[in-house]
LUMKE-682668 format. One record per atom (N, C-alpha, C): atom name; residue in one letter; y, x negated, z negated. Coordinates in Angstrom, 3 decimals. Layout:
N
<atom><atome>CA</atome><residu>A</residu><north>Y</north><east>X</east><up>Z</up></atom>
...
This chain:
64
<atom><atome>N</atome><residu>M</residu><north>-1.231</north><east>-0.599</east><up>0.004</up></atom>
<atom><atome>CA</atome><residu>M</residu><north>-0.093</north><east>0.083</east><up>0.258</up></atom>
<atom><atome>C</atome><residu>M</residu><north>1.245</north><east>-0.875</east><up>-0.008</up></atom>
<atom><atome>N</atome><residu>A</residu><north>2.209</north><east>-0.587</east><up>0.633</up></atom>
<atom><atome>CA</atome><residu>A</residu><north>3.538</north><east>-1.036</east><up>0.727</up></atom>
<atom><atome>C</atome><residu>A</residu><north>4.238</north><east>-1.071</east><up>-0.260</up></atom>
<atom><atome>N</atome><residu>T</residu><north>4.895</north><east>-2.196</east><up>-0.634</up></atom>
<atom><atome>CA</atome><residu>T</residu><north>6.054</north><east>-2.191</east><up>-1.696</up></atom>
<atom><atome>C</atome><residu>T</residu><north>7.449</north><east>-1.626</east><up>-1.190</up></atom>
<atom><atome>N</atome><residu>A</residu><north>8.208</north><east>-1.199</east><up>-2.440</up></atom>
<atom><atome>CA</atome><residu>A</residu><north>9.386</north><east>-0.562</east><up>-2.030</up></atom>
<atom><atome>C</atome><residu>A</residu><north>10.199</north><east>-1.972</east><up>-1.284</up></atom>
<atom><atome>N</atome><residu>A</residu><north>10.009</north><east>-2.932</east><up>-1.699</up></atom>
<atom><atome>CA</atome><residu>A</residu><north>10.849</north><east>-3.894</east><up>-0.984</up></atom>
<atom><atome>C</atome><residu>A</residu><north>10.454</north><east>-3.877</east><up>0.463</up></atom>
<atom><atome>N</atome><residu>E</residu><north>9.140</north><east>-4.107</east><up>0.627</up></atom>
<atom><atome>CA</atome><residu>E</residu><north>8.532</north><east>-4.071</east><up>2.213</up></atom>
<atom><atome>C</atome><residu>E</residu><north>9.028</north><east>-2.656</east><up>3.026</up></atom>
<atom><atome>N</atome><residu>L</residu><north>9.045</north><east>-1.714</east><up>2.359</up></atom>
<atom><atome>CA</atome><residu>L</residu><north>9.476</north><east>-0.467</east><up>3.261</up></atom>
<atom><atome>C</atome><residu>L</residu><north>10.986</north><east>-0.826</east><up>3.485</up></atom>
<atom><atome>N</atome><residu>T</residu><north>11.776</north><east>-1.112</east><up>2.337</up></atom>
<atom><atome>CA</atome><residu>T</residu><north>13.057</north><east>-1.182</east><up>2.569</up></atom>
<atom><atome>C</atome><residu>T</residu><north>13.500</north><east>-2.262</east><up>3.710</up></atom>
<atom><atome>N</atome><residu>V</residu><north>13.007</north><east>-3.430</east><up>3.473</up></atom>
<atom><atome>CA</atome><residu>V</residu><north>13.135</north><east>-4.419</east><up>4.482</up></atom>
<atom><atome>C</atome><residu>V</residu><north>13.075</north><east>-3.989</east><up>5.731</up></atom>
<atom><atome>N</atome><residu>A</residu><north>11.823</north><east>-3.379</east><up>5.980</up></atom>
<atom><atome>CA</atome><residu>A</residu><north>11.299</north><east>-2.907</east><up>7.222</up></atom>
<atom><atome>C</atome><residu>A</residu><north>12.152</north><east>-1.931</east><up>7.774</up></atom>
<atom><atome>N</atome><residu>Q</residu><north>12.825</north><east>-1.221</east><up>7.055</up></atom>
<atom><atome>CA</atome><residu>Q</residu><north>13.578</north><east>-0.185</east><up>7.477</up></atom>
<atom><atome>C</atome><residu>Q</residu><north>15.113</north><east>-0.612</east><up>8.045</up></atom>
<atom><atome>N</atome><residu>Q</residu><north>15.413</north><east>-1.798</east><up>7.445</up></atom>
<atom><atome>CA</atome><residu>Q</residu><north>16.789</north><east>-2.364</east><up>7.757</up></atom>
<atom><atome>C</atome><residu>Q</residu><north>16.911</north><east>-3.546</east><up>8.631</up></atom>
<atom><atome>N</atome><residu>M</residu><north>15.504</north><east>-4.007</east><up>9.115</up></atom>
<atom><atome>CA</atome><residu>M</residu><north>15.315</north><east>-5.018</east><up>9.861</up></atom>
<atom><atome>C</atome><residu>M</residu><north>15.682</north><east>-4.861</east><up>11.203</up></atom>
<atom><atome>N</atome><residu>T</residu><north>15.617</north><east>-3.612</east><up>11.728</up></atom>
<atom><atome>CA</atome><residu>T</residu><north>15.969</north><east>-3.155</east><up>13.094</up></atom>
<atom><atome>C</atome><residu>T</residu><north>17.527</north><east>-3.529</east><up>13.413</up></atom>
<atom><atome>N</atome><residu>A</residu><north>18.471</north><east>-2.929</east><up>12.294</up></atom>
<atom><atome>CA</atome><residu>A</residu><north>19.608</north><east>-3.077</east><up>12.431</up></atom>
<atom><atome>C</atome><residu>A</residu><north>19.984</north><east>-4.649</east><up>12.338</up></atom>
<atom><atome>N</atome><residu>L</residu><north>19.525</north><east>-5.411</east><up>11.454</up></atom>
<atom><atome>CA</atome><residu>L</residu><north>19.570</north><east>-7.017</east><up>11.470</up></atom>
<atom><atome>C</atome><residu>L</residu><north>19.182</north><east>-7.691</east><up>12.648</up></atom>
<atom><atome>N</atome><residu>R</residu><north>18.094</north><east>-7.281</east><up>13.144</up></atom>
<atom><atome>CA</atome><residu>R</residu><north>17.817</north><east>-7.954</east><up>14.448</up></atom>
<atom><atome>C</atome><residu>R</residu><north>19.017</north><east>-7.666</east><up>15.658</up></atom>
<atom><atome>N</atome><residu>E</residu><north>19.506</north><east>-6.237</east><up>15.717</up></atom>
<atom><atome>CA</atome><residu>E</residu><north>20.403</north><east>-5.873</east><up>16.688</up></atom>
<atom><atome>C</atome><residu>E</residu><north>21.823</north><east>-6.746</east><up>16.194</up></atom>
<atom><atome>N</atome><residu>N</residu><north>22.272</north><east>-6.787</east><up>15.337</up></atom>
<atom><atome>CA</atome><residu>N</residu><north>23.484</north><east>-7.695</east><up>14.574</up></atom>
<atom><atome>C</atome><residu>N</residu><north>23.497</north><east>-9.026</east><up>14.896</up></atom>
<atom><atome>N</atome><residu>A</residu><north>22.188</north><east>-9.549</east><up>14.604</up></atom>
<atom><atome>CA</atome><residu>A</residu><north>21.854</north><east>-10.945</east><up>15.026</up></atom>
<atom><atome>C</atome><residu>A</residu><north>22.088</north><east>-11.517</east><up>16.411</up></atom>
<atom><atome>N</atome><residu>A</residu><north>21.717</north><east>-10.474</east><up>17.186</up></atom>
<atom><atome>CA</atome><residu>A</residu><north>21.731</north><east>-10.829</east><up>18.641</up></atom>
<atom><atome>C</atome><residu>A</residu><north>23.104</north><east>-10.562</east><up>19.224</up></atom>
<atom><atome>N</atome><residu>L</residu><north>23.831</north><east>-9.537</east><up>18.563</up></atom>
<atom><atome>CA</atome><residu>L</residu><north>25.381</north><east>-9.487</east><up>18.867</up></atom>
<atom><atome>C</atome><residu>L</residu><north>26.134</north><east>-10.611</east><up>18.278</up></atom>
<atom><atome>N</atome><residu>L</residu><north>25.917</north><east>-11.265</east><up>17.549</up></atom>
<atom><atome>CA</atome><residu>L</residu><north>26.533</north><east>-12.400</east><up>16.729</up></atom>
<atom><atome>C</atome><residu>L</residu><north>25.987</north><east>-13.898</east><up>17.348</up></atom>
<atom><atome>N</atome><residu>G</residu><north>24.849</north><east>-13.564</east><up>17.965</up></atom>
<atom><atome>CA</atome><residu>G</residu><north>24.562</north><east>-15.108</east><up>18.463</up></atom>
<atom><atome>C</atome><residu>G</residu><north>23.542</north><east>-15.894</east><up>17.443</up></atom>
<atom><atome>N</atome><residu>W</residu><north>23.283</north><east>-14.960</east><up>16.200</up></atom>
<atom><atome>CA</atome><residu>W</residu><north>22.679</north><east>-15.625</east><up>15.352</up></atom>
<atom><atome>C</atome><residu>W</residu><north>20.981</north><east>-15.915</east><up>15.768</up></atom>
<atom><atome>N</atome><residu>Q</residu><north>20.084</north><east>-16.584</east><up>15.077</up></atom>
<atom><atome>CA</atome><residu>Q</residu><north>18.922</north><east>-17.041</east><up>15.463</up></atom>
<atom><atome>C</atome><residu>Q</residu><north>18.103</north><east>-16.557</east><up>14.131</up></atom>
<atom><atome>N</atome><residu>L</residu><north>17.188</north><east>-15.466</east><up>14.416</up></atom>
<atom><atome>CA</atome><residu>L</residu><north>16.542</north><east>-14.834</east><up>13.362</up></atom>
<atom><atome>C</atome><residu>L</residu><north>14.968</north><east>-15.012</east><up>13.593</up></atom>
<atom><atome>N</atome><residu>Q</residu><north>14.386</north><east>-15.518</east><up>12.604</up></atom>
<atom><atome>CA</atome><residu>Q</residu><north>12.890</north><east>-15.768</east><up>12.434</up></atom>
<atom><atome>C</atome><residu>Q</residu><north>12.173</north><east>-15.067</east><up>11.358</up></atom>
<atom><atome>N</atome><residu>E</residu><north>11.652</north><east>-13.908</east><up>11.500</up></atom>
<atom><atome>CA</atome><residu>E</residu><north>10.840</north><east>-13.243</east><up>10.580</up></atom>
<atom><atome>C</atome><residu>E</residu><north>9.422</north><east>-13.976</east><up>10.190</up></atom>
<atom><atome>N</atome><residu>I</residu><north>9.473</north><east>-14.398</east><up>8.715</up></atom>
<atom><atome>CA</atome><residu>I</residu><north>8.421</north><east>-15.101</east><up>8.173</up></atom>
<atom><atome>C</atome><residu>I</residu><north>7.433</north><east>-14.019</east><up>7.627</up></atom>
<atom><atome>N</atome><residu>D</residu><north>7.524</north><east>-13.263</east><up>7.094</up></atom>
<atom><atome>CA</atome><residu>D</residu><north>6.532</north><east>-12.220</east><up>6.629</up></atom>
<atom><atome>C</atome><residu>D</residu><north>7.455</north><east>-10.821</east><up>6.456</up></atom>
<atom><atome>N</atome><residu>C</residu><north>6.788</north><east>-9.667</east><up>6.069</up></atom>
<atom><atome>CA</atome><residu>C</residu><north>7.615</north><east>-8.677</east><up>6.035</up></atom>
<atom><atome>C</atome><residu>C</residu><north>8.927</north><east>-8.337</east><up>4.799</up></atom>
<atom><atome>N</atome><residu>I</residu><north>8.880</north><east>-9.353</east><up>4.055</up></atom>
<atom><atome>CA</atome><residu>I</residu><north>9.947</north><east>-9.504</east><up>3.089</up></atom>
<atom><atome>C</atome><residu>I</residu><north>10.790</north><east>-10.741</east><up>3.043</up></atom>
<atom><atome>N</atome><residu>S</residu><north>10.724</north><east>-11.885</east><up>4.151</up></atom>
<atom><atome>CA</atome><residu>S</residu><north>11.326</north><east>-12.815</east><up>4.037</up></atom>
<atom><atome>C</atome><residu>S</residu><north>11.699</north><east>-13.280</east><up>5.496</up></atom>
<atom><atome>N</atome><residu>F</residu><north>12.975</north><east>-14.004</east><up>5.837</up></atom>
<atom><atome>CA</atome><residu>F</residu><north>13.154</north><east>-14.422</east><up>7.167</up></atom>
<atom><atome>C</atome><residu>F</residu><north>14.180</north><east>-15.545</east><up>7.047</up></atom>
<atom><atome>N</atome><residu>V</residu><north>14.314</north><east>-16.246</east><up>8.164</up></atom>
<atom><atome>CA</atome><residu>V</residu><north>15.203</north><east>-17.299</east><up>8.133</up></atom>
<atom><atome>C</atome><residu>V</residu><north>16.038</north><east>-16.826</east><up>9.193</up></atom>
<atom><atome>N</atome><residu>V</residu><north>17.444</north><east>-17.255</east><up>9.008</up></atom>
<atom><atome>CA</atome><residu>V</residu><north>18.537</north><east>-16.612</east><up>9.749</up></atom>
<atom><atome>C</atome><residu>V</residu><north>19.287</north><east>-18.330</east><up>9.987</up></atom>
<atom><atome>N</atome><residu>G</residu><north>19.676</north><east>-18.202</east><up>11.463</up></atom>
<atom><atome>CA</atome><residu>G</residu><north>20.668</north><east>-19.425</east><up>11.919</up></atom>
<atom><atome>C</atome><residu>G</residu><north>21.839</north><east>-19.105</east><up>12.344</up></atom>
<atom><atome>N</atome><residu>F</residu><north>22.886</north><east>-19.758</east><up>12.000</up></atom>
<atom><atome>CA</atome><residu>F</residu><north>24.297</north><east>-19.193</east><up>12.630</up></atom>
<atom><atome>C</atome><residu>F</residu><north>25.133</north><east>-20.539</east><up>12.574</up></atom>
<atom><atome>N</atome><residu>T</residu><north>26.154</north><east>-20.302</east><up>13.215</up></atom>
<atom><atome>CA</atome><residu>T</residu><north>27.082</north><east>-21.361</east><up>13.518</up></atom>
<atom><atome>C</atome><residu>T</residu><north>28.629</north><east>-20.965</east><up>12.917</up></atom>
<atom><atome>N</atome><residu>A</residu><north>29.164</north><east>-21.909</east><up>12.348</up></atom>
<atom><atome>CA</atome><residu>A</residu><north>30.595</north><east>-21.647</east><up>11.708</up></atom>
<atom><atome>C</atome><residu>A</residu><north>31.372</north><east>-21.924</east><up>12.641</up></atom>
<atom><atome>N</atome><residu>H</residu><north>32.785</north><east>-21.456</east><up>12.396</up></atom>
<atom><atome>CA</atome><residu>H</residu><north>33.766</north><east>-21.812</east><up>13.342</up></atom>
<atom><atome>C</atome><residu>H</residu><north>34.084</north><east>-23.257</east><up>13.702</up></atom>
<atom><atome>N</atome><residu>D</residu><north>33.812</north><east>-24.149</east><up>12.627</up></atom>
<atom><atome>CA</atome><residu>D</residu><north>33.930</north><east>-25.611</east><up>13.059</up></atom>
<atom><atome>C</atome><residu>D</residu><north>32.711</north><east>-25.976</east><up>13.636</up></atom>
<atom><atome>N</atome><residu>E</residu><north>31.909</north><east>-25.191</east><up>14.194</up></atom>
<atom><atome>CA</atome><residu>E</residu><north>30.644</north><east>-25.507</east><up>14.915</up></atom>
<atom><atome>C</atome><residu>E</residu><north>29.505</north><east>-26.182</east><up>14.093</up></atom>
<atom><atome>N</atome><residu>T</residu><north>29.584</north><east>-26.247</east><up>12.809</up></atom>
<atom><atome>CA</atome><residu>T</residu><north>28.835</north><east>-26.490</east><up>11.862</up></atom>
<atom><atome>C</atome><residu>T</residu><north>27.476</north><east>-25.489</east><up>11.732</up></atom>
<atom><atome>N</atome><residu>G</residu><north>26.352</north><east>-25.890</east><up>12.006</up></atom>
<atom><atome>CA</atome><residu>G</residu><north>25.092</north><east>-25.051</east><up>12.159</up></atom>
<atom><atome>C</atome><residu>G</residu><north>24.615</north><east>-24.853</east><up>10.663</up></atom>
<atom><atome>N</atome><residu>Y</residu><north>23.921</north><east>-23.564</east><up>10.215</up></atom>
<atom><atome>CA</atome><residu>Y</residu><north>23.581</north><east>-23.211</east><up>9.127</up></atom>
<atom><atome>C</atome><residu>Y</residu><north>22.121</north><east>-22.667</east><up>9.210</up></atom>
<atom><atome>N</atome><residu>W</residu><north>21.385</north><east>-22.921</east><up>8.206</up></atom>
<atom><atome>CA</atome><residu>W</residu><north>19.759</north><east>-21.894</east><up>8.308</up></atom>
<atom><atome>C</atome><residu>W</residu><north>19.874</north><east>-21.355</east><up>6.824</up></atom>
<atom><atome>N</atome><residu>C</residu><north>19.772</north><east>-20.126</east><up>6.651</up></atom>
<atom><atome>CA</atome><residu>C</residu><north>19.237</north><east>-19.679</east><up>5.364</up></atom>
<atom><atome>C</atome><residu>C</residu><north>18.087</north><east>-19.082</east><up>5.301</up></atom>
<atom><atome>N</atome><residu>K</residu><north>17.062</north><east>-19.441</east><up>4.390</up></atom>
<atom><atome>CA</atome><residu>K</residu><north>15.937</north><east>-18.661</east><up>4.110</up></atom>
<atom><atome>C</atome><residu>K</residu><north>16.054</north><east>-17.696</east><up>3.353</up></atom>
<atom><atome>N</atome><residu>V</residu><north>15.864</north><east>-16.459</east><up>3.431</up></atom>
<atom><atome>CA</atome><residu>V</residu><north>16.154</north><east>-15.212</east><up>2.731</up></atom>
<atom><atome>C</atome><residu>V</residu><north>14.809</north><east>-14.476</east><up>2.107</up></atom>
<atom><atome>N</atome><residu>L</residu><north>14.792</north><east>-14.438</east><up>1.091</up></atom>
<atom><atome>CA</atome><residu>L</residu><north>13.730</north><east>-13.786</east><up>0.173</up></atom>
<atom><atome>C</atome><residu>L</residu><north>13.916</north><east>-12.700</east><up>-0.397</up></atom>
<atom><atome>N</atome><residu>C</residu><north>13.413</north><east>-11.730</east><up>-0.001</up></atom>
<atom><atome>CA</atome><residu>C</residu><north>13.576</north><east>-10.203</east><up>-0.581</up></atom>
<atom><atome>C</atome><residu>C</residu><north>12.895</north><east>-9.722</east><up>-1.579</up></atom>
<atom><atome>N</atome><residu>Y</residu><north>12.014</north><east>-10.341</east><up>-2.490</up></atom>
<atom><atome>CA</atome><residu>Y</residu><north>11.269</north><east>-9.904</east><up>-3.602</up></atom>
<atom><atome>C</atome><residu>Y</residu><north>11.952</north><east>-9.205</east><up>-4.296</up></atom>
<atom><atome>N</atome><residu>G</residu><north>11.573</north><east>-7.964</east><up>-4.728</up></atom>
<atom><atome>CA</atome><residu>G</residu><north>12.329</north><east>-6.992</east><up>-5.800</up></atom>
<atom><atome>C</atome><residu>G</residu><north>13.180</north><east>-6.270</east><up>-5.074</up></atom>
<atom><atome>N</atome><residu>Y</residu><north>13.622</north><east>-6.547</east><up>-3.838</up></atom>
<atom><atome>CA</atome><residu>Y</residu><north>14.567</north><east>-5.785</east><up>-3.043</up></atom>
<atom><atome>C</atome><residu>Y</residu><north>14.248</north><east>-4.179</east><up>-2.924</up></atom>
<atom><atome>N</atome><residu>P</residu><north>15.162</north><east>-3.156</east><up>-3.052</up></atom>
<atom><atome>CA</atome><residu>P</residu><north>16.679</north><east>-3.213</east><up>-3.447</up></atom>
<atom><atome>C</atome><residu>P</residu><north>16.913</north><east>-3.226</east><up>-4.685</up></atom>
<atom><atome>N</atome><residu>A</residu><north>16.097</north><east>-3.392</east><up>-5.709</up></atom>
<atom><atome>CA</atome><residu>A</residu><north>16.487</north><east>-3.302</east><up>-6.999</up></atom>
<atom><atome>C</atome><residu>A</residu><north>17.219</north><east>-4.761</east><up>-7.770</up></atom>
<atom><atome>N</atome><residu>K</residu><north>16.697</north><east>-5.753</east><up>-6.992</up></atom>
<atom><atome>CA</atome><residu>K</residu><north>17.015</north><east>-7.085</east><up>-6.992</up></atom>
<atom><atome>C</atome><residu>K</residu><north>17.709</north><east>-7.388</east><up>-5.561</up></atom>
<atom><atome>N</atome><residu>P</residu><north>19.077</north><east>-8.216</east><up>-5.641</up></atom>
<atom><atome>CA</atome><residu>P</residu><north>19.655</north><east>-8.902</east><up>-4.507</up></atom>
<atom><atome>C</atome><residu>P</residu><north>18.792</north><east>-9.796</east><up>-3.846</up></atom>
<atom><atome>N</atome><residu>P</residu><north>18.761</north><east>-9.952</east><up>-2.522</up></atom>
<atom><atome>CA</atome><residu>P</residu><north>17.952</north><east>-10.855</east><up>-1.777</up></atom>
<atom><atome>C</atome><residu>P</residu><north>18.417</north><east>-12.497</east><up>-2.300</up></atom>
<atom><atome>N</atome><residu>A</residu><north>17.316</north><east>-13.300</east><up>-2.057</up></atom>
<atom><atome>CA</atome><residu>A</residu><north>17.818</north><east>-14.781</east><up>-2.548</up></atom>
<atom><atome>C</atome><residu>A</residu><north>18.018</north><east>-15.441</east><up>-1.509</up></atom>
<atom><atome>N</atome><residu>W</residu><north>19.285</north><east>-15.902</east><up>-1.119</up></atom>
<atom><atome>CA</atome><residu>W</residu><north>19.576</north><east>-16.813</east><up>-0.115</up></atom>
<atom><atome>C</atome><residu>W</residu><north>19.508</north><east>-18.391</east><up>-0.314</up></atom>
<atom><atome>N</atome><residu>H</residu><north>18.796</north><east>-18.942</east><up>0.564</up></atom>
<atom><atome>CA</atome><residu>H</residu><north>18.336</north><east>-20.476</east><up>0.054</up></atom>
<atom><atome>C</atome><residu>H</residu><north>18.716</north><east>-21.228</east><up>1.319</up></atom>
């Protein structure tokens, strides 16, 4: 049975994929509650964040 975090993230992932594509971000889904997002700052510095959604939505996602 899926957890609340898995169901919530799955529901919001479609919008995240669309927004990432519009913004030119790179998105790599690791599993049903974690993903990596890559983006470039205005000064052309590249950033990668690993996002862990354990306990979401009761607890905010952890960005590493």
